[in-house]
C-alpha positions as a Markdown table, in Angstrom:
| # | Residue | x | y | z |
|---|---|---|---|---|
| 1 | Met | -51.8 | 11.1 | 29.1 |
| 2 | Lys | -50.1 | 14.4 | 29.7 |
| 3 | Ser | -49.1 | 14.4 | 33.4 |
| 4 | Pro | -48.5 | 10.8 | 34.6 |
| 5 | Val | -48.6 | 10.1 | 38.3 |
| 6 | Ser | -48.3 | 6.9 | 40.3 |
| 7 | Leu | -50.4 | 5.7 | 43.3 |
| 8 | Cys | -48.9 | 3.8 | 46.2 |
| 9 | Thr | -49.9 | 0.6 | 44.3 |
| 10 | Gly | -47.3 | 1.5 | 41.6 |
| 11 | Val | -49.9 | 2.0 | 38.9 |
| 12 | Thr | -49.6 | 5.1 | 36.8 |
| 13 | Tyr | -52.6 | 7.3 | 35.7 |
| 14 | Asp | -53.1 | 10.7 | 34.1 |
| 15 | Arg | -53.1 | 13.3 | 36.9 |
| 16 | Thr | -56.5 | 14.8 | 35.9 |
| 17 | Ser | -58.2 | 11.5 | 35.7 |
| 18 | Ile | -57.0 | 10.0 | 38.9 |
| 19 | Gln | -57.5 | 13.2 | 40.8 |
| 20 | Arg | -61.2 | 13.2 | 39.7 |
| 21 | Trp | -61.5 | 9.6 | 40.9 |
| 22 | Leu | -60.1 | 10.4 | 44.3 |
| 23 | Asp | -62.1 | 13.7 | 44.6 |
| 24 | Asn | -65.3 | 11.6 | 44.1 |
| 25 | Gly | -64.6 | 9.8 | 47.4 |
| 26 | Asn | -63.0 | 6.6 | 46.0 |
| 27 | Asn | -60.2 | 5.1 | 48.2 |
| 28 | Thr | -59.1 | 2.3 | 45.9 |
| 29 | Cys | -56.8 | 1.9 | 42.9 |
| 30 | Pro | -59.0 | 1.7 | 39.8 |
| 31 | Leu | -56.9 | -1.0 | 38.2 |
| 32 | Thr | -56.1 | -3.3 | 41.1 |
| 33 | Met | -59.1 | -2.3 | 43.4 |
| 34 | Gln | -56.6 | -2.3 | 46.3 |
| 35 | Val | -57.5 | 0.0 | 49.2 |
| 36 | Leu | -55.1 | 2.9 | 49.1 |
| 37 | Arg | -52.9 | 3.3 | 52.2 |
| 38 | Ser | -52.3 | 6.9 | 51.0 |
| 39 | Lys | -54.0 | 9.1 | 48.4 |
| 40 | Glu | -50.7 | 10.9 | 47.6 |
| 41 | Val | -49.7 | 10.8 | 44.0 |
| 42 | Val | -46.1 | 10.8 | 42.8 |
| 43 | Pro | -45.0 | 12.2 | 39.4 |
| 44 | Asn | -43.7 | 9.4 | 37.0 |
| 45 | Arg | -40.7 | 11.3 | 35.7 |
| 46 | Asn | -39.5 | 8.6 | 33.4 |
| 47 | Leu | -42.9 | 8.3 | 31.6 |
| 48 | Gln | -43.2 | 12.0 | 31.5 |
| 49 | Arg | -39.9 | 12.3 | 29.6 |
| 50 | Leu | -41.0 | 9.6 | 27.2 |
| 51 | Ile | -44.2 | 11.4 | 26.6 |
| 52 | Lys | -42.3 | 14.6 | 25.9 |
| 53 | Thr | -39.9 | 12.8 | 23.6 |
| 54 | Trp | -42.9 | 11.4 | 21.6 |
| 55 | Ser | -44.7 | 14.8 | 21.6 |
| 56 | Asp | -41.5 | 16.5 | 20.3 |
| 57 | Ser | -41.2 | 13.8 | 17.7 |
| 58 | Val | -44.7 | 14.3 | 16.5 |
| 59 | Gln | -44.2 | 18.1 | 16.3 |
| 60 | His | -41.0 | 17.6 | 14.4 |
| 61 | His | -42.7 | 15.4 | 11.8 |
| 62 | Arg | -45.5 | 17.9 | 11.5 |
| 63 | Thr | -43.0 | 20.7 | 10.9 |
| 64 | His | -41.1 | 18.4 | 8.6 |
| 65 | Arg | -44.3 | 17.9 | 6.5 |
| 66 | Val | -44.8 | 21.6 | 6.3 |
| 67 | Asp | -41.2 | 22.1 | 5.2 |
| 68 | Ser | -41.6 | 19.2 | 2.7 |
| 69 | Ala | -44.3 | 21.2 | 0.9 |
| 70 | Thr | -41.5 | 23.5 | -0.4 |
| 71 | Thr | -38.4 | 21.2 | 0.0 |
| 72 | Ser | -39.0 | 17.6 | -0.7 |
| 73 | Val | -36.9 | 14.8 | 0.7 |
| 74 | Pro | -34.3 | 13.7 | -1.9 |
| 75 | Ser | -34.5 | 10.3 | -3.5 |
| 76 | Gln | -31.7 | 7.8 | -3.2 |
| 77 | Asp | -30.6 | 8.6 | -6.8 |
| 78 | Glu | -30.5 | 12.3 | -5.9 |
| 79 | Ile | -28.5 | 11.6 | -2.8 |
| 80 | Lys | -25.9 | 9.7 | -4.9 |
| 81 | Cys | -25.6 | 12.8 | -7.2 |
| 82 | Ile | -25.3 | 15.1 | -4.2 |
| 83 | Val | -22.6 | 13.0 | -2.6 |
| 84 | Lys | -20.7 | 12.8 | -5.8 |
| 85 | Asp | -20.8 | 16.5 | -6.2 |
| 86 | Ile | -19.6 | 17.3 | -2.6 |
| 87 | Glu | -16.9 | 14.6 | -2.5 |
| 88 | Thr | -14.9 | 16.8 | -4.9 |
| 89 | Glu | -15.6 | 20.0 | -2.9 |
| 90 | Lys | -13.3 | 19.8 | 0.1 |
| 91 | Asp | -13.9 | 23.5 | 1.0 |
| 92 | Pro | -17.3 | 23.3 | 2.8 |
| 93 | Asp | -18.7 | 26.6 | 1.5 |
| 94 | Arg | -22.4 | 27.5 | 1.6 |
| 95 | Cys | -23.2 | 25.3 | -1.3 |
| 96 | Cys | -21.6 | 22.3 | 0.4 |
| 97 | Phe | -23.4 | 23.2 | 3.6 |
| 98 | Asp | -26.8 | 23.2 | 1.8 |
| 99 | Ala | -26.0 | 19.8 | 0.2 |
| 100 | Leu | -25.2 | 18.3 | 3.6 |
| 101 | Ser | -28.5 | 19.8 | 4.9 |
| 102 | Lys | -30.3 | 17.8 | 2.2 |
| 103 | Ile | -28.4 | 14.6 | 3.2 |
| 104 | Leu | -29.4 | 15.3 | 6.9 |
| 105 | Cys | -33.1 | 15.7 | 5.8 |
| 106 | Phe | -32.8 | 12.4 | 3.9 |
| 107 | Ala | -31.2 | 10.6 | 6.9 |
| 108 | Glu | -33.9 | 11.9 | 9.3 |
| 109 | Glu | -36.7 | 10.6 | 7.1 |
| 110 | Ser | -36.4 | 6.8 | 7.7 |
| 111 | Val | -34.3 | 4.0 | 9.0 |
| 112 | Glu | -33.9 | 2.7 | 5.4 |
| 113 | Asn | -32.4 | 6.0 | 4.4 |
| 114 | Arg | -29.9 | 5.8 | 7.2 |
| 115 | Glu | -28.9 | 2.3 | 6.3 |
| 116 | Phe | -28.5 | 3.4 | 2.6 |
| 117 | Leu | -26.1 | 6.1 | 3.7 |
| 118 | Ala | -24.1 | 3.9 | 6.0 |
| 119 | Lys | -23.5 | 1.4 | 3.2 |
| 120 | Met | -22.7 | 3.9 | 0.5 |
| 121 | Asp | -19.1 | 3.5 | -0.6 |
| 122 | Gly | -16.9 | 6.4 | 0.6 |
| 123 | Phe | -19.7 | 8.2 | 2.4 |
| 124 | Val | -18.4 | 7.7 | 6.0 |
| 125 | Gln | -14.9 | 8.5 | 4.8 |
| 126 | Met | -16.2 | 11.8 | 3.3 |
| 127 | Leu | -17.8 | 12.7 | 6.7 |
| 128 | Val | -14.6 | 12.0 | 8.5 |
| 129 | Asp | -12.6 | 14.1 | 6.1 |
| 130 | Phe | -15.0 | 17.0 | 6.7 |
| 131 | Leu | -14.6 | 16.6 | 10.5 |
| 132 | Gly | -10.8 | 16.8 | 10.1 |
| 133 | Asp | -10.6 | 19.6 | 7.6 |
| 134 | Asn | -13.3 | 22.1 | 8.7 |
| 135 | Lys | -13.5 | 24.3 | 11.7 |
| 136 | Ser | -16.9 | 26.0 | 11.1 |
| 137 | Ile | -19.1 | 25.0 | 14.0 |
| 138 | Asp | -22.3 | 25.1 | 12.0 |
| 139 | Phe | -20.8 | 22.7 | 9.4 |
| 140 | Ile | -19.3 | 20.4 | 12.1 |
| 141 | Glu | -22.7 | 20.1 | 13.8 |
| 142 | Gln | -24.3 | 19.1 | 10.5 |
| 143 | Val | -21.6 | 16.4 | 9.9 |
| 144 | Ile | -21.9 | 15.1 | 13.5 |
| 145 | Arg | -25.7 | 14.9 | 13.2 |
| 146 | Val | -25.5 | 12.8 | 10.0 |
| 147 | Leu | -22.8 | 10.6 | 11.4 |
| 148 | Glu | -24.6 | 10.0 | 14.6 |
| 149 | Leu | -27.8 | 9.1 | 12.8 |
| 150 | Ile | -26.1 | 6.4 | 10.7 |
| 151 | Leu | -23.9 | 5.2 | 13.5 |
| 152 | Ile | -26.2 | 2.3 | 14.6 |
| 153 | Lys | -26.4 | 1.1 | 10.9 |
| 154 | Met | -22.6 | 1.1 | 10.4 |
| 155 | Gly | -22.0 | -2.1 | 12.3 |
| 156 | Asp | -18.2 | -2.0 | 12.1 |
| 157 | Tyr | -17.2 | 0.6 | 14.7 |
| 158 | Lys | -13.6 | -0.6 | 14.4 |
| 159 | Gln | -13.3 | 0.9 | 11.0 |
| 160 | Leu | -14.8 | 4.2 | 12.2 |
| 161 | Met | -12.3 | 4.2 | 15.1 |
| 162 | Thr | -9.4 | 3.8 | 12.7 |
| 163 | Leu | -10.8 | 6.6 | 10.5 |
| 164 | Leu | -11.4 | 9.0 | 13.4 |
| 165 | Leu | -8.4 | 8.3 | 15.7 |
| 166 | Lys | -5.5 | 6.8 | 13.7 |
| 167 | Asn | -5.4 | 9.0 | 10.7 |
| 168 | Lys | -2.5 | 11.4 | 11.3 |
| 169 | Asn | -3.7 | 13.7 | 8.5 |
| 170 | Val | -7.0 | 14.7 | 10.2 |
| 171 | Asp | -7.8 | 15.8 | 13.8 |
| 172 | Cys | -11.4 | 14.6 | 14.2 |
| 173 | Leu | -11.3 | 14.7 | 18.0 |
| 174 | Ser | -10.8 | 18.5 | 17.9 |
| 175 | Ser | -14.0 | 18.9 | 15.9 |
| 176 | Leu | -15.9 | 16.6 | 18.2 |
| 177 | Leu | -14.6 | 18.5 | 21.2 |
| 178 | Leu | -15.5 | 21.8 | 19.6 |
| 179 | Ala | -19.1 | 20.7 | 19.0 |
| 180 | Leu | -19.3 | 19.6 | 22.7 |
| 181 | Gln | -18.0 | 22.9 | 23.9 |
| 182 | Arg | -19.7 | 25.3 | 21.5 |
| 183 | Gly | -22.5 | 23.4 | 19.8 |
| 184 | Arg | -25.6 | 25.4 | 19.4 |
| 185 | Ser | -27.8 | 22.3 | 19.3 |
| 186 | Val | -28.0 | 19.8 | 22.2 |
| 187 | Asp | -28.5 | 17.1 | 19.6 |
| 188 | Ser | -25.1 | 17.7 | 18.0 |
| 189 | Arg | -23.4 | 17.8 | 21.5 |
| 190 | Ile | -25.0 | 14.5 | 22.4 |
| 191 | Gly | -24.0 | 13.2 | 18.9 |
| 192 | Ser | -20.4 | 14.1 | 19.4 |
| 193 | Val | -20.3 | 12.2 | 22.8 |
| 194 | Arg | -22.0 | 9.1 | 21.4 |
| 195 | Ile | -19.6 | 9.0 | 18.5 |
| 196 | Met | -16.7 | 9.1 | 20.9 |
| 197 | Glu | -18.2 | 6.4 | 23.0 |
| 198 | Ser | -18.7 | 4.2 | 19.9 |
| 199 | Ile | -15.0 | 4.3 | 19.0 |
| 200 | Ala | -13.7 | 3.7 | 22.6 |
| 201 | Met | -13.1 | 0.1 | 21.8 |
| 202 | Asp | -9.8 | -0.8 | 23.3 |
| 203 | Ala | -7.1 | 0.5 | 25.7 |
| 204 | Glu | -5.4 | 2.5 | 23.0 |
| 205 | Ser | -8.5 | 4.2 | 21.7 |
| 206 | Asn | -9.6 | 4.9 | 25.3 |
| 207 | Leu | -6.4 | 6.7 | 26.1 |
| 208 | Leu | -6.4 | 8.6 | 22.8 |
| 209 | Ile | -9.8 | 10.0 | 23.6 |
| 210 | Ala | -9.2 | 10.6 | 27.3 |
| 211 | Glu | -5.9 | 12.3 | 26.8 |
| 212 | Lys | -7.2 | 14.8 | 24.2 |
| 213 | Asp | -6.5 | 18.2 | 25.8 |
| 214 | Gly | -9.7 | 19.6 | 27.4 |
| 215 | Leu | -11.9 | 16.6 | 26.5 |
| 216 | Leu | -12.2 | 14.9 | 29.9 |
| 217 | Ser | -13.0 | 18.2 | 31.7 |
| 218 | Glu | -15.7 | 19.0 | 29.1 |
| 219 | Leu | -17.3 | 15.6 | 29.6 |
| 220 | Val | -17.3 | 16.1 | 33.4 |
| 221 | Lys | -18.8 | 19.6 | 32.9 |
| 222 | Ser | -21.5 | 17.9 | 30.8 |
| 223 | Ile | -22.7 | 15.7 | 33.7 |
| 224 | Gly | -23.7 | 18.8 | 35.8 |
| 225 | Leu | -27.3 | 18.9 | 36.8 |
| 226 | Glu | -27.9 | 22.1 | 34.9 |
| 227 | Thr | -27.3 | 20.1 | 31.7 |
| 228 | Asp | -29.9 | 18.4 | 29.5 |
| 229 | Pro | -30.6 | 14.9 | 31.0 |
| 230 | Ser | -29.9 | 13.2 | 27.6 |
| 231 | Leu | -26.5 | 14.8 | 27.5 |
| 232 | Ile | -25.8 | 13.9 | 31.1 |
| 233 | Glu | -26.6 | 10.2 | 30.3 |
| 234 | Ala | -24.6 | 10.2 | 27.1 |
| 235 | Ser | -21.6 | 11.8 | 28.9 |
| 236 | Leu | -21.7 | 9.3 | 31.7 |
| 237 | Ser | -21.8 | 6.4 | 29.2 |
| 238 | Cys | -18.7 | 7.9 | 27.4 |
| 239 | Leu | -16.8 | 8.5 | 30.7 |
| 240 | Ile | -17.5 | 4.9 | 31.8 |
| 241 | Ala | -16.2 | 3.6 | 28.4 |
| 242 | Ile | -12.9 | 5.6 | 28.5 |
| 243 | Ser | -12.0 | 5.3 | 32.2 |
| 244 | Lys | -10.6 | 1.8 | 32.2 |
| 245 | Ser | -7.0 | 2.8 | 33.0 |
| 246 | Lys | -5.8 | 4.0 | 36.4 |
| 247 | Arg | -4.3 | 7.1 | 34.8 |
| 248 | Val | -7.7 | 8.2 | 33.5 |
| 249 | Lys | -9.4 | 7.4 | 36.8 |
| 250 | Val | -7.0 | 9.5 | 38.8 |
| 251 | Lys | -7.5 | 12.4 | 36.3 |
| 252 | Leu | -11.2 | 12.1 | 36.8 |
| 253 | Val | -10.8 | 12.4 | 40.5 |
| 254 | His | -8.6 | 15.5 | 40.1 |
| 255 | Leu | -11.3 | 17.0 | 37.8 |
| 256 | Lys | -13.8 | 16.8 | 40.7 |
| 257 | Thr | -16.0 | 14.2 | 39.0 |
| 258 | Ile | -17.0 | 12.7 | 42.4 |
| 259 | Pro | -18.8 | 15.8 | 43.6 |
| 260 | Glu | -20.8 | 15.9 | 40.4 |
| 261 | Leu | -21.7 | 12.3 | 40.8 |
| 262 | Lys | -22.8 | 12.9 | 44.4 |
| 263 | Asn | -25.0 | 15.7 | 43.1 |
| 264 | Ile | -26.7 | 13.4 | 40.7 |
| 265 | Leu | -27.3 | 10.8 | 43.4 |
| 266 | Arg | -28.8 | 13.5 | 45.7 |
| 267 | Ala | -30.9 | 15.1 | 43.0 |
| 268 | Glu | -34.6 | 15.7 | 43.6 |
| 269 | Pro | -37.0 | 13.7 | 41.4 |
| 270 | Asn | -38.1 | 16.8 | 39.5 |
| 271 | Thr | -34.6 | 17.5 | 38.2 |
| 272 | Gly | -34.9 | 15.0 | 35.4 |
| 273 | Val | -32.5 | 12.4 | 36.8 |
| 274 | Ser | -33.8 | 9.0 | 35.5 |
| 275 | Asn | -33.0 | 5.6 | 36.9 |
| 276 | Ser | -30.7 | 5.0 | 33.9 |
| 277 | Ile | -28.7 | 8.2 | 34.8 |
| 278 | Thr | -28.5 | 7.1 | 38.4 |
| 279 | Glu | -27.3 | 3.6 | 37.4 |
| 280 | Lys | -24.6 | 5.1 | 35.2 |
| 281 | Ala | -23.5 | 7.6 | 38.0 |
| 282 | Leu | -23.1 | 4.7 | 40.4 |
| 283 | Lys | -21.2 | 2.7 | 37.8 |
| 284 | Leu | -18.8 | 5.6 | 37.2 |
| 285 | Leu | -18.4 | 6.2 | 41.0 |
| 286 | Glu | -17.7 | 2.5 | 41.3 |
| 287 | Thr | -15.0 | 2.9 | 38.6 |
| 288 | Val | -13.2 | 5.8 | 40.3 |
| 289 | Ser | -13.5 | 4.1 | 43.7 |
| 290 | Ser | -11.3 | 1.3 | 42.4 |
| 291 | Cys | -8.3 | 3.6 | 42.7 |
| 292 | Lys | -6.8 | 4.9 | 45.9 |
| 293 | Glu | -7.2 | 8.5 | 45.0 |
| 294 | Gly | -10.9 | 8.0 | 44.3 |
| 295 | Arg | -11.5 | 6.3 | 47.7 |
| 296 | Val | -9.6 | 9.1 | 49.5 |
| 297 | Glu | -11.8 | 11.7 | 47.8 |
| 298 | Met | -15.0 | 9.8 | 48.6 |
| 299 | Cys | -14.1 | 9.2 | 52.2 |
| 300 | Gly | -13.4 | 12.9 | 52.7 |
| 301 | Asp | -17.1 | 13.6 | 51.9 |
| 302 | Met | -19.5 | 11.6 | 54.1 |
| 303 | Ala | -22.5 | 13.0 | 52.1 |
| 304 | Cys | -21.2 | 11.0 | 49.1 |
| 305 | Ile | -21.2 | 7.7 | 51.1 |
| 306 | Glu | -24.7 | 8.5 | 52.4 |
| 307 | Ala | -25.9 | 9.3 | 48.9 |
| 308 | Val | -24.7 | 5.9 | 47.8 |
| 309 | Leu | -26.4 | 4.1 | 50.7 |
| 310 | Gln | -29.7 | 5.8 | 49.9 |
| 311 | Lys | -29.7 | 4.1 | 46.5 |
| 312 | Leu | -29.6 | 0.6 | 47.9 |
| 313 | Phe | -32.9 | -1.1 | 46.8 |
| 314 | Lys | -34.3 | 2.2 | 45.6 |
| 315 | Val | -33.5 | 2.2 | 41.9 |
| 316 | Ser | -32.7 | -1.1 | 40.3 |
| 317 | Val | -30.8 | -4.4 | 40.8 |
| 318 | Glu | -27.9 | -2.9 | 38.8 |
| 319 | Ala | -27.8 | 0.3 | 40.8 |
| 320 | Thr | -27.8 | -1.7 | 44.1 |
| 321 | Glu | -24.9 | -3.9 | 42.9 |
| 322 | His | -22.9 | -0.8 | 41.9 |
| 323 | Ala | -23.6 | 0.8 | 45.3 |
| 324 | Val | -22.5 | -2.4 | 47.2 |
| 325 | Thr | -19.3 | -2.5 | 45.2 |
| 326 | Ile | -18.6 | 1.1 | 46.2 |
| 327 | Leu | -19.2 | 0.5 | 49.8 |
| 328 | Trp | -17.0 | -2.6 | 49.7 |
| 329 | Ser | -14.2 | -0.6 | 48.2 |
| 330 | Val | -14.2 | 2.2 | 50.8 |
| 331 | Cys | -15.2 | 0.1 | 53.9 |
| 332 | Tyr | -13.5 | -3.3 | 53.3 |
| 333 | Leu | -10.6 | -2.5 | 50.9 |
| 334 | Phe | -9.7 | 0.9 | 52.2 |
| 335 | Arg | -10.9 | 0.3 | 55.8 |
| 336 | Asp | -11.9 | 3.9 | 56.2 |
| 337 | Gly | -13.4 | 4.6 | 59.7 |
| 338 | Lys | -15.5 | 7.6 | 58.6 |
| 339 | Ala | -17.0 | 5.6 | 55.8 |
| 340 | Arg | -17.9 | 2.8 | 58.2 |
| 341 | Glu | -19.4 | 5.4 | 60.5 |
| 342 | Ala | -21.5 | 6.8 | 57.7 |
| 343 | Val | -22.8 | 3.3 | 56.9 |
| 344 | Thr | -23.7 | 2.7 | 60.5 |
| 345 | Asn | -25.4 | 6.0 | 60.9 |
| 346 | Ser | -27.5 | 5.6 | 57.7 |
| 347 | Asn | -28.9 | 2.2 | 58.6 |
| 348 | Gly | -26.6 | 0.7 | 56.1 |
| 349 | Leu | -26.2 | -2.6 | 58.0 |
| 350 | Thr | -29.9 | -3.3 | 57.8 |
| 351 | Lys | -29.8 | -2.9 | 54.0 |
| 352 | Ile | -26.7 | -5.1 | 53.6 |
| 353 | Leu | -28.4 | -7.8 | 55.7 |
| 354 | Leu | -31.5 | -7.6 | 53.5 |
| 355 | Leu | -29.3 | -7.8 | 50.5 |
| 356 | Met | -27.9 | -11.1 | 51.8 |
| 357 | Gln | -31.5 | -12.4 | 51.8 |
| 358 | Ser | -32.2 | -11.3 | 48.3 |
| 359 | Asn | -31.5 | -13.0 | 45.0 |
| 360 | Cys | -28.3 | -11.2 | 44.4 |
| 361 | Ser | -25.3 | -12.4 | 42.4 |
| 362 | Pro | -22.6 | -14.5 | 44.1 |
| 363 | Ala | -20.1 | -11.6 | 43.8 |
| 364 | Val | -22.4 | -9.2 | 45.6 |
| 365 | Arg | -23.3 | -11.7 | 48.2 |
| 366 | Gln | -19.6 | -12.2 | 48.9 |
| 367 | Met | -19.0 | -8.4 | 49.2 |
| 368 | Ser | -21.9 | -8.1 | 51.5 |
| 369 | Ala | -20.5 | -10.9 | 53.7 |
| 370 | Asp | -17.1 | -9.1 | 53.7 |
| 371 | Leu | -18.8 | -5.9 | 54.8 |
| 372 | Leu | -20.6 | -7.7 | 57.7 |
| 373 | Lys | -17.2 | -9.0 | 58.8 |
| 374 | Ile | -15.8 | -5.5 | 59.0 |
| 375 | Phe | -18.7 | -4.4 | 61.1 |
| 376 | Lys | -18.4 | -7.7 | 63.2 |
| 377 | Val | -22.0 | -8.5 | 62.5 |
| 378 | Asn | -23.2 | -12.1 | 62.7 |
| 379 | Ser | -25.6 | -12.3 | 59.8 |
| 380 | Lys | -27.6 | -15.3 | 61.0 |
| 381 | Ser | -28.4 | -13.9 | 64.5 |
| 382 | Cys | -29.1 | -10.4 | 63.1 |
| 383 | Leu | -31.3 | -11.7 | 60.3 |
| 384 | Ser | -33.2 | -13.6 | 63.0 |
| 385 | Ser | -33.6 | -10.5 | 65.1 |
| 386 | Tyr | -34.8 | -8.5 | 62.0 |
| 387 | Asp | -37.5 | -11.1 | 61.1 |
| 388 | Thr | -40.0 | -9.5 | 63.4 |
| 389 | Lys | -39.4 | -6.1 | 61.6 |
| 390 | Thr | -39.7 | -7.4 | 58.1 |
| 391 | Thr | -42.9 | -5.4 | 57.4 |
| 392 | His | -41.1 | -2.2 | 58.3 |
| 393 | Ile | -37.9 | -3.1 | 56.4 |
| 394 | Met | -39.3 | -4.3 | 53.1 |
| 395 | Pro | -39.8 | -0.8 | 51.6 |
| 396 | Phe | -36.0 | -0.4 | 51.2 |
């Protein structure tokens, strides 16, 4: 399957195959045999990205096999010797760079190899020292790629947080920021963001990361639609992790994060914005809407409120719950008239009423009830009046 598309039944097929089926005069879904209300096909962007990821991975392994003909993957014993040699070489010259390249090759080969590196005594400390001591962008990218690969096998992120953030003798955040700003590889940029997210474990670490000069602005820049989708998602996750305090939320508002999030919510399907990215964008918007400055900014842009409304019932249960919380913040807590007008004009009341009928959480149900009170809507009478229109409403 190279170009996945979905029929109105929700079943996905390869474009060439299903088009041939339809061109032959068939008007049913081959799998379900349902009669098609429409023969229009919609690209399945999520599956398309997964196919591309798999295809790139296959190509990488093919290339890797070709490279292995001349450069074999080091054994565990060889890695021990390499690490022992470079631990004493604190000046990362070309020799040290080549040694780290071999370690990267070893780490990319298998999960077992990554686990071996993560458990090797002194290995993570060595990588942290390199991050703190060296300012060569090529070398920093290599270190970050290795560290990110073994991240999931480390288990104890608290120890990593201490090494990266609380050692006054090294400035690792500057190296991570440098990779995010000037990294030649998108993988190293994503890696630097994921490392920062992994060590954002408490209020102190969140502030240390968020208040690093230039870091927040670079993360906000990384969620722009012109950025690689994987970097957008990683940056959103990191911003959510570090934006717990009001001080950081206000700073994000001043950095014009809300317009960037609005652009993500309004993005066309062919821009690479996945459901996961949309969920995270709504979650971050919910976070900044919990402060007054965020609500003021949102209510000054009705297109943002409308974009949130459009995601109700359209993405996932999580996305819908984030969207309702945002609407509750601006309409119920902030009592903004323009926001309420936008909800009314965008058929928001119908969606909120439907949400009351759904299997939503008690908290979301209570927020929906609060919203209906603001609009002076009697849910029972309105739900009764909407019963005859259920067929029309259900696609929301």
